[in-house]
N, C-alpha and C positions, 0 to 999 in steps of 0.2 A: 226426698226426702220430705223432710223440715220444711222444704221452703214451698214445695206445693204446702202443706200444712201449715204454713203460714197464711200464704196466701189466702187460701179456705176460712181460715180463721178472721183476718181481715174482709175478706169476700161477703159472709155469714153476717157481720155488721147493717149492712143492706136489704131490707129483707126483699125485695124484690130482686135480691141475687144468687138465693138461695133454689135449689135442685135445675142448678142451669150444665151444671158438670157432668157430660155425657161418657169420657175416661182418659185417663191416662198413657200414653202408650210412649216407652223411654224416657224422653222428654220432651214428650206432646202433649199438653192437654187441648183435647175435646170440647168446645162447646158449644149447645143448641140453645136455639129460642122459639118459644115458638109454635113446639112438638104435638105436645099434645091438648093445647088450647089456643086457639088463633086469635091473635095481638093487633093490633092496628102498629105496637108500639116494642115487636121484638126487636129492630133495627136498633133504636132507644134504651133498648134494658144491657144487650149485648155488648154496645160503644161502652155504657160505663160501668160494665166490669170489667173491661177492656181497660180503660183507664187509673180506673181504682187499681188493677194488678199493675199493670206500669207503675203508679205513684210507688205501691207498695217494691216492689221491686228496685225501683230505682231508692230507698229508701235503707237498704237491708245490702249483708253482704255471705258471700255464702263462707263453709266452716271455716277456710285457708285463704280469707279475709278480698277475695274476688268481688266485683257486684256482679246481681246475679244481670244478662246480661240475654232478656226475655224477649223476645223481639212476640206482633201478635198478628193474624191481615182475616179480615173480617168479610167476605160476602154475603149478599142474599139472595136465596131462592129457596125453591121446591127441594127436599129428598122423600128419599125412602129413606124409616125405621121399622125396627123388627127387633126384634129374639132370636138370636144365631149360638144352636148348639146347647146337647140334649144333657152333655157332663160338666159342662161351667159355659151357660145361657150368658149372656151378652149384651147387650140391648148396643147396635151398632146403627150409623148413618148411611146410607147406600147414595152416589147421581150424580152425575155433572158437577154441579152444585158443591159436591163434600171433596174434590179434584180442586175446584176453580180454588176454595176458602184455605185447601193448605199450600197452593200457586202465591197466592197471596200473603202469606204467612212470608214463606219460602224467599218472598219477593221483601217482606220485610226488612230494619234495621235494628240491629239491638234498641230498646228501649222505645221503637218507633210500630207505631198502630199505622198497617197498613189498608187500608179502605179499597174496598171495589168501588167504580162507576156507581153500581147497582145501588150499596147502599150509603150511597153518597147520597145519592136520590132521597133517600129513605128519611137521613138523620139532615140532609137539610131543610127539610120541611118543621123541627123541631126549634126554637132561637135556644142559641145558646152553645152552640158546637161551633167550634172553633175550626179549620182545616186547614194546608197547605197542598196545594197543588202539585202534583210530576206532570212532568210528560209520558204521553199515551206509551211511549217506547218503553216506559217501564211498566205495563202492563203484565202481564206472565205469556209466555210462548203458547199459543192457544188460546186466547182467551176472546170470544167471539167477535169478528167482525162486526156484527149487526150491534153490539152495543155498542150505544153512544159514548165518550166523556174517556175520562181519564182515571185515575185510581189519585187518590189524596192520603196526607198522613194525617193523622183525627188528633189534632196539638191536644185540647181539652174540652171543657164542660162549663159555663157558668150560666146558672139560672138569670132570664132574666131578671128578679124580679129581686135580688140581691148581691148588694155590691161582696166585693172579689177581695175587695182588702181585711174584711174581721171576719166572712166564712172558710172552712173547706172547703174540699171537694166532695166528703160525703155530703156536706148540710146542702153544696147545691144536686146534686144529687137526689140526696130526699127530695128535695124540691120540685125536680121536674119529674119525676115515680109519684105522687102528690098531686100531683096536674094533667100524670095521662092515664092515670090507675085505669082499665079497659074493663 
């Protein structure tokens, strides 16, 4: 629990990352962007949050001194969302794209962000993101064959107008946010 609190504190420092959390289920942290307000930068916003979460995990350890081995999977697509339950209502996401995102997380590696070809197509439009292509065989079982491309590891982000030597990831992200505000 304290690790999620630490991640939440770190993520809340970036204004664009607030209110993106949907739910925590066991050790899974479900995040969605662009649900209540259409945005042309929803994939970028989610990628920036993922990068900050990985950076935070890499800098912290569990109470017994072990590294936090978070892995992240990102997929972009339409979902159904709604409140379910009367006694304990919960905001839930449904649909094939939710399942695909979960499979990208399962197919990721510790401290890595595995992104779908669909998310890659959104992110590659924004200068500054860096990627490592993975073989098509790394796509999850059941990934739609009609979607071309492969999956990628998202490696980082450096805003093109800032020098990487003297700025932090947070500063690069803040610059990206200010340039992409909808």
